[in-house]
C-alpha positions as MATLAB code, in Angstrom:
seq = 'MEPTDMVLFLPVHFTAWRYSQMSVLLAYCMVPFIKLFGFNTVTVRLPMVLISSGAVALVYLVGRKLFSERIALVAMLLTAVNPWQFMQSRWSLDCNLFPHIFLLGFYLLLLGLEKRRYLYLSMVFFGLTFYCYGIAAYSVTAFLFVFFIWCLWKHRLKFREGLLCALIFTVVALPEVIVLGINAVHFGRTISTPLFTMPYFPDSVRSADILLLNFSFAQLGKNAWALFSHVFLQLPDIFFNSIPAFGPLYHVSIPFVFVGIIVFTIQLFREKNIEKQTQMLALWGFLVTGIWVGLITYEVNINRVNIIFYPIILLCAYGIGLAVRKWKKLWPVVAAAYGISSILFFGTYFTTYAEESREYYNKDFMEAVAEADSLEEYESLYITGNLGWQFNRDATEILTQYVCKIDAQYYQGKSNVSNGRELPAYADRYHYIYPEQQAAELV';
ca = [
     -27.880    3.469   -7.462;
     -27.689    5.259  -10.605;
     -24.094    6.537  -11.984;
     -25.372   10.242  -11.522;
     -26.065    9.814   -7.950;
     -22.607    8.656   -7.020;
     -20.450   12.151   -8.455;
     -18.464   13.599   -5.530;
     -16.274   16.490   -5.776;
     -12.540   15.863   -4.563;
     -13.582   12.710   -2.152;
     -10.995   11.860    0.473;
     -12.014    8.605    0.574;
     -13.370    6.478   -2.649;
     -16.139    4.091   -2.978;
     -14.810    0.823   -4.064;
     -13.666   -2.688   -3.325;
     -17.154   -3.721   -2.512;
     -16.676   -2.771    1.208;
     -17.134    1.031    0.386;
     -13.455    1.943    0.760;
     -10.525    2.827   -1.235;
      -7.652    5.315   -0.378;
      -7.335    8.193   -2.750;
      -3.687    9.448   -3.113;
      -2.122    6.754   -5.265;
      -5.444    7.414   -7.919;
      -5.032   11.475   -7.374;
      -1.406   10.716   -8.427;
      -2.442    9.293  -11.363;
      -4.336   11.961  -12.607;
      -1.757   14.181  -14.381;
      -0.227   11.126  -16.095;
      -3.424   10.153  -17.759;
      -4.196   13.768  -18.442;
      -0.904   14.079  -20.388;
      -0.619   10.354  -21.660;
      -4.165    9.170  -21.921;
      -5.765    6.169  -20.061;
      -3.832    3.311  -20.035;
      -1.979    0.661  -18.375;
       1.065    2.767  -18.304;
      -0.255    5.455  -16.738;
      -2.118    3.797  -14.249;
       1.139    2.147  -13.275;
       3.496    4.689  -13.706;
       2.973    6.527  -10.141;
       3.581    3.571   -8.303;
       6.837    2.604  -10.322;
       8.446    5.996  -10.175;
       7.437    6.363   -6.310;
       8.936    2.881   -5.496;
      12.136    3.587   -7.429;
      12.432    6.557   -5.466;
      12.013    4.243   -2.031;
      15.356    2.674   -3.221;
      17.111    5.682   -2.904;
      15.451    6.760    0.500;
      16.259    2.940    1.921;
      20.158    3.966    0.964;
      19.763    7.346    2.877;
      18.247    5.914    6.031;
      20.534    3.473    6.246;
      23.388    5.834    5.833;
      21.784    7.934    8.513;
      21.356    5.130   10.933;
      24.215    2.679    9.956;
      26.999    3.441    7.980;
      28.050    3.824    4.018;
      28.657   -0.021    3.272;
      25.218   -1.018    5.185;
      23.359    1.512    3.270;
      24.787    0.072    0.052;
      23.575   -3.348    1.094;
      20.346   -2.284    2.067;
      19.560   -0.364   -1.229;
      20.791   -3.316   -3.135;
      18.391   -5.586   -1.297;
      15.692   -3.221   -1.858;
      16.338   -3.024   -5.632;
      16.214   -6.830   -6.109;
      13.567   -7.335   -3.588;
      10.522   -9.427   -4.650;
       8.178   -7.510   -2.423;
       9.197   -4.316   -3.510;
       9.220   -5.216   -7.379;
       6.020   -7.111   -7.371;
       4.084   -4.056   -5.871;
       5.498   -1.575   -7.876;
       3.997   -3.208  -10.905;
       0.577   -3.606   -9.197;
      -1.108   -0.427   -8.706;
      -2.765   -0.953   -5.353;
      -4.007    1.681   -3.424;
      -2.678    0.542    0.155;
       1.171   -0.436   -1.244;
       1.662    3.642   -1.704;
       1.509    3.627    2.376;
       5.115    2.294    3.433;
       6.628    4.648    0.633;
       5.170    7.672    1.875;
       5.533    6.321    5.406;
       9.289    5.865    4.672;
       9.785    9.576    3.423;
       8.208   11.052    6.326;
      10.554    8.792    8.502;
      13.628   10.006    6.429;
      12.484   13.750    7.384;
      12.096   12.803   10.764;
      15.449   11.671   11.301;
      16.841   14.776    9.737;
      14.324   16.914   11.615;
      16.219   15.913   14.953;
      19.086   18.037   13.754;
      17.193   20.440   11.493;
      13.590   21.523   12.497;
      12.292   22.580    9.415;
      12.782   18.869    8.085;
      10.536   17.891   11.266;
       7.795   19.956   10.593;
       8.038   18.873    6.784;
       7.844   15.153    7.708;
       4.523   15.528    9.538;
       2.822   16.488    5.980;
       3.945   13.192    4.658;
       2.921   11.611    7.985;
      -0.470   13.092    7.626;
      -0.502   12.046    3.854;
      -0.325    8.420    4.947;
      -4.105    8.521    5.922;
      -4.640    8.916    2.253;
      -3.004    5.826    1.279;
      -4.230    3.234    3.883;
      -6.998    3.439    6.485;
      -4.652    1.637    8.810;
      -2.257    4.693    9.409;
      -5.144    5.917   11.728;
      -4.119    3.638   14.513;
      -0.408    2.950   13.285;
       1.207    6.179   12.163;
      -0.342    7.881   15.161;
       0.854    5.444   17.652;
       4.255    5.816   16.374;
       4.365    9.529   16.151;
       2.834   10.057   19.584;
       5.459    7.083   21.671;
       8.215    8.743   19.559;
       7.274   12.237   20.800;
       6.872   11.065   24.169;
      10.444    9.592   24.253;
      11.893   12.992   22.415;
      10.185   15.034   24.969;
      11.377   12.991   27.884;
      14.852   12.896   26.472;
      14.880   16.444   25.846;
      15.401   16.092   22.154;
      12.446   18.124   21.381;
      10.578   20.964   22.995;
       6.951   21.107   23.707;
       6.208   23.941   21.499;
       7.754   21.949   18.626;
       5.877   19.017   19.621;
       2.606   21.003   19.408;
       3.491   22.508   16.018;
       4.329   19.103   14.928;
       0.913   17.910   16.283;
      -1.038   20.565   14.647;
       0.824   20.334   11.065;
      -0.079   16.510   11.197;
      -3.866   17.143   12.402;
      -4.228   19.619    9.751;
      -3.247   17.391    6.785;
      -4.907   14.222    8.108;
      -8.136   15.826    9.497;
     -10.444   15.300    6.409;
      -9.400   11.469    6.699;
     -10.097   11.233   10.230;
     -13.483   13.203    9.960;
     -14.434   10.374    7.208;
     -13.490    7.567    9.911;
     -15.352    9.426   12.578;
     -18.666   10.060   10.816;
     -18.850    6.141    9.412;
     -17.872    5.171   12.905;
     -20.624    6.673   14.339;
     -23.103    6.402   11.656;
     -23.443   10.057   10.824;
     -26.132    9.024    8.138;
     -24.549   11.839    5.834;
     -21.909   12.777    3.660;
     -20.038   16.207    4.224;
     -19.271   18.178    1.612;
     -17.481   21.505    1.568;
     -15.751   23.788   -1.401;
     -12.539   21.987   -1.402;
     -13.363   18.308   -0.722;
     -15.945   15.998   -0.026;
     -15.865   13.670    2.990;
     -18.164   10.687    2.083;
     -20.313    8.615    4.414;
     -20.557    4.931    3.604;
     -23.518    3.125    5.041;
     -22.408   -0.445    4.034;
     -18.754    0.175    5.459;
     -17.686   -3.262    7.248;
     -14.113   -2.595    7.476;
     -14.254   -1.865   11.211;
     -14.467   -5.626   11.661;
     -10.875   -5.731   10.591;
      -9.668   -4.160   13.726;
      -9.024   -6.388   16.578;
      -9.502   -3.265   19.167;
     -13.074   -2.930   17.956;
     -13.618   -6.774   18.266;
     -11.454   -8.219   20.536;
     -10.920  -11.638   21.131;
      -7.779  -13.765   22.561;
      -8.435  -16.317   19.570;
      -8.432  -13.711   16.621;
      -5.124  -12.283   18.563;
      -3.725  -15.504   18.233;
      -4.600  -15.876   14.499;
      -3.458  -12.371   13.732;
      -0.006  -13.094   15.286;
       0.220  -16.219   13.134;
      -0.655  -14.729   10.083;
       2.007  -11.993   10.756;
       4.857  -14.227   11.522;
       4.155  -16.841    9.045;
       3.755  -14.382    5.942;
       6.609  -12.138    7.103;
       9.057  -13.891    9.253;
       8.735  -17.393    7.690;
       7.621  -16.093    4.405;
       5.178  -18.867    4.029;
       2.955  -18.557    0.733;
       0.755  -15.493    0.523;
      -1.762  -14.674   -1.883;
      -0.778  -14.794   -5.608;
      -0.412  -11.247   -6.154;
       1.932  -10.598   -3.259;
       4.714  -13.090   -3.733;
       5.935  -16.165   -5.350;
       6.202  -19.080   -2.895;
       9.592  -20.155   -4.102;
      11.243  -16.826   -3.074;
       8.848  -15.112   -0.532;
       8.596  -11.453   -0.210;
      12.298  -11.185    0.996;
      14.231  -14.240   -0.557;
      14.336  -17.145    1.958;
      18.032  -17.171    2.260;
      17.101  -13.571    4.145;
      15.130  -15.226    7.107;
      18.538  -15.905    9.465;
      19.837  -12.243    8.943;
      16.448  -10.957    9.516;
      16.192  -12.649   12.930;
      20.125  -11.830   13.629;
      19.468   -8.121   12.646;
      16.478   -7.556   14.931;
      17.674   -9.436   17.882;
      21.198   -7.541   17.892;
      19.904   -4.300   16.904;
      17.367   -4.621   19.906;
      20.138   -5.289   22.112;
      22.146   -2.380   20.921;
      19.263   -0.104   21.282;
      18.818   -0.577   25.223;
      22.919   -0.547   25.561;
      23.381    2.786   23.543;
      24.544    5.451   25.964;
      24.340    8.185   23.513;
      20.956    9.683   23.637;
      20.989   11.081   20.094;
      22.210    7.810   18.624;
      19.696    6.021   20.702;
      16.744    8.087   19.668;
      17.495    7.599   15.918;
      17.747    3.894   16.918;
      14.606    4.022   18.736;
      13.088    5.593   15.396;
      13.924    2.563   13.499;
      13.013   -0.039   15.942;
       9.531    1.837   16.589;
       8.873    1.586   12.754;
       9.536   -2.136   13.057;
       7.363   -1.997   16.117;
       4.530   -0.154   14.328;
       4.484   -3.099   11.456;
       4.218   -5.703   14.129;
       1.396   -3.675   15.977;
      -0.566   -3.442   12.272;
       0.159   -7.309   11.888;
      -1.467   -8.277   15.499;
      -4.462   -5.627   15.089;
      -5.606   -5.980   11.800;
      -7.774   -9.023   10.868;
      -4.991  -12.062    9.864;
      -2.793   -9.760    7.423;
      -1.359  -10.559    4.123;
       1.540   -9.134    3.010;
      -0.257   -5.988    1.319;
      -1.927   -5.287    4.531;
       1.048   -5.389    6.548;
       3.050   -3.620    3.790;
       4.575   -0.888    6.179;
       6.862   -3.766    7.793;
       9.149   -4.214    5.142;
      11.011   -1.504    4.974;
      12.686   -1.788    8.611;
      12.859   -5.557    8.013;
      14.889   -4.980    4.493;
      16.915   -2.563    6.577;
      17.541   -4.682    9.667;
      18.363   -7.623    7.236;
      21.170   -5.531    5.680;
      22.234   -4.622    9.444;
      22.363   -8.689    9.883;
      24.371   -9.264    6.825;
      27.011   -6.831    8.056;
      27.176   -8.107   11.248;
      27.765  -11.704    9.916;
      30.013  -10.681    7.312;
      32.155   -8.505    9.652;
      32.406  -11.708   11.866;
      32.990  -14.119    9.059;
      34.709  -12.305    6.275;
      34.907  -15.489    3.764;
      30.903  -15.359    3.980;
      30.569  -12.037    1.613;
      31.129  -14.100   -1.357;
      28.561  -16.856   -0.512;
      26.132  -14.149    0.486;
      26.347  -12.059   -2.486;
      26.205  -15.256   -4.583;
      23.271  -16.422   -3.029;
      20.986  -13.250   -3.530;
      22.638  -12.718   -7.065;
      21.328  -16.359   -8.199;
      17.988  -15.794   -6.136;
      17.486  -12.502   -8.043;
      18.058  -14.316  -11.397;
      15.364  -16.950  -10.705;
      13.145  -14.669   -9.284;
      13.016  -12.401  -12.101;
      13.248  -15.139  -14.649;
      10.297  -16.681  -12.906;
       8.195  -13.356  -12.901;
       8.574  -12.954  -16.379;
       7.668  -16.298  -17.728;
       6.169  -18.667  -15.677;
       4.348  -16.292  -13.217;
       3.439  -14.137  -15.822;
       1.745  -17.082  -17.536;
       0.062  -18.512  -14.470;
      -1.043  -14.918  -13.234;
      -3.102  -14.341  -16.568;
      -6.061  -15.600  -15.030;
      -5.976  -13.428  -12.019;
      -5.207  -10.514  -13.645;
      -8.163  -11.272  -15.718;
      -6.411  -10.912  -19.089;
      -9.079  -13.007  -21.018;
     -11.942  -11.392  -19.890;
     -10.571   -8.127  -20.594;
      -9.796   -9.307  -24.319;
     -13.088  -10.615  -24.367;
     -15.124   -7.298  -23.373;
     -12.518   -5.133  -25.576;
     -13.186   -7.565  -28.911;
     -17.250   -7.555  -27.911;
     -16.938   -3.657  -27.558;
     -15.357   -3.142  -30.931;
     -18.351   -4.887  -32.531;
     -20.223   -2.037  -33.978;
     -23.412   -3.857  -35.042;
     -24.574   -4.380  -31.250;
     -25.930   -1.657  -29.379;
     -25.887   -3.677  -25.948;
     -23.611   -5.752  -24.186;
     -24.409   -8.185  -21.581;
     -21.399   -8.723  -19.371;
     -21.265  -11.479  -16.916;
     -19.925  -11.419  -13.297;
     -18.091  -14.656  -13.876;
     -14.160  -14.146  -14.032;
     -13.049  -17.501  -14.076;
     -11.242  -17.608  -10.861;
     -14.218  -15.656   -9.157;
     -17.382  -14.337   -9.590;
     -17.371  -10.428   -8.860;
     -19.986   -8.211  -10.557;
     -18.632   -5.113   -9.314;
     -14.995   -5.997  -10.610;
     -16.268   -6.658  -14.164;
     -17.945   -3.532  -14.369;
     -14.802   -1.471  -13.433;
     -12.966   -3.718  -15.870;
     -15.145   -2.915  -18.382;
     -14.859    0.809  -17.714;
     -11.104    0.405  -18.023;
     -10.979   -1.634  -21.048;
     -13.449    0.327  -22.865;
     -11.980    3.749  -21.734;
     -15.204    4.826  -20.680;
     -15.335    8.732  -20.401;
     -16.569   10.179  -17.244;
     -19.075   12.421  -18.936;
     -20.607    9.511  -20.469;
     -20.932    7.396  -17.306;
     -22.652   10.199  -15.527;
     -24.888   10.796  -18.755;
     -23.922   14.046  -19.595;
     -22.805   12.941  -22.750;
     -23.469   10.100  -25.392;
     -19.763   10.225  -26.704;
     -17.391    7.834  -25.004;
     -13.645    6.777  -26.349;
     -14.550    8.890  -29.663;
     -17.667    7.251  -30.354;
     -21.277    7.751  -30.191;
     -23.176    5.253  -28.210;
     -26.504    4.828  -26.518;
     -26.674    5.877  -22.558;
     -24.358    3.743  -20.366;
     -27.057    2.210  -18.676;
     -28.391    1.124  -21.955;
     -25.440   -0.252  -23.487;
     -23.681   -1.979  -20.740;
     -25.522   -4.731  -18.609;
     -23.998   -6.609  -15.975;
     -25.391   -9.821  -15.095;
     -26.180  -11.819  -11.941;
     -26.645  -15.297  -12.148;
     -30.374  -15.327  -10.839;
     -30.973  -12.192  -13.131;
     -29.117  -13.651  -16.297;
     -31.946  -15.652  -17.781;
     -34.674  -12.811  -17.040;
     -31.931  -10.133  -18.931;
     -31.307  -11.840  -21.775;
     -35.133  -12.943  -22.610;
];
């Protein structure tokens, strides 16, 4: 397919990842920063850094609403030094926006149980989660449906209020829902409107990742183990997501997480105050939604089940609060354990990990491409798909466009100027080589 054939007006889902899918919200959040400060690593990473930093404050607000000031402060501190939260904030991966937007919707939902304007606003953000990660279709929808059934049953919500919430949520999420629908039924064509485009992906394979569409008990068992091992036991995950020595939450957190979950669940079912029980049920539902994602999604890694980490951090803080309340002398030990873990983590992250991850972030490849592109005596570049640690022709093209700051108009064939230089047409200058084509192309 030629570059000009792929131009879509404000698509609600992007073509990417060699599987024809990429969520759009994070990329659209980058647009104003790129417009103001140029296309570079900082502007690409800045939206996720800002949103992740705001999520630290949100964890405090949620913790204060559900528990106490003290537990809220512990949860906020845990989030601020949390390996998962820190690492994903510096890696601008589209799906990692999902837990932050869900957390914002969740906090507004808690407020909305008392003031309805916040409830309706929360539906906007829950709808926006559909543009963060496709998993939202079978996780956020399930969470809201079960929670609203509870609220109607316990008279915490009127039926017309629930309908209005459903309407707002549906309107916001509908374009993405249509994308999922036309691809599920193999509609065969893209739907364009004056406001946005809902693309059809003929080569999409993402449905194979959903257990409900390809059920087997053997796969369910594998999914359950992937969830339990990566999240609760904190066993090693892919290199981008965690450092094995520390895990996504620090290994010292494991007993506090289990204590927090078990005691919180018992208290939830014992709670007699319906208002308090409803708030507790919301957090429990947040956690169960993460577990549901882990069971239904194909052998999750940390970024695929990222929605589970905020409720786990909150319940870990709750578990720490319980332990310290029972054994007051435990407090300095816990503080020292997390303090030492944090110092070691950040020290490792900016030294050993930074050097070891250089290959996986394709640093050498990008430097080589930048050097080659700067040589003005050559009109054409032949770029291999060999990144050292993997062969991926599509990735090398994306990285080349990023490093060389390829202008959109130039890529689309509408201009012969890119990054201030007059160049041959994109297809004539940049050649991406498959191994079997390499000899023929070079000849």
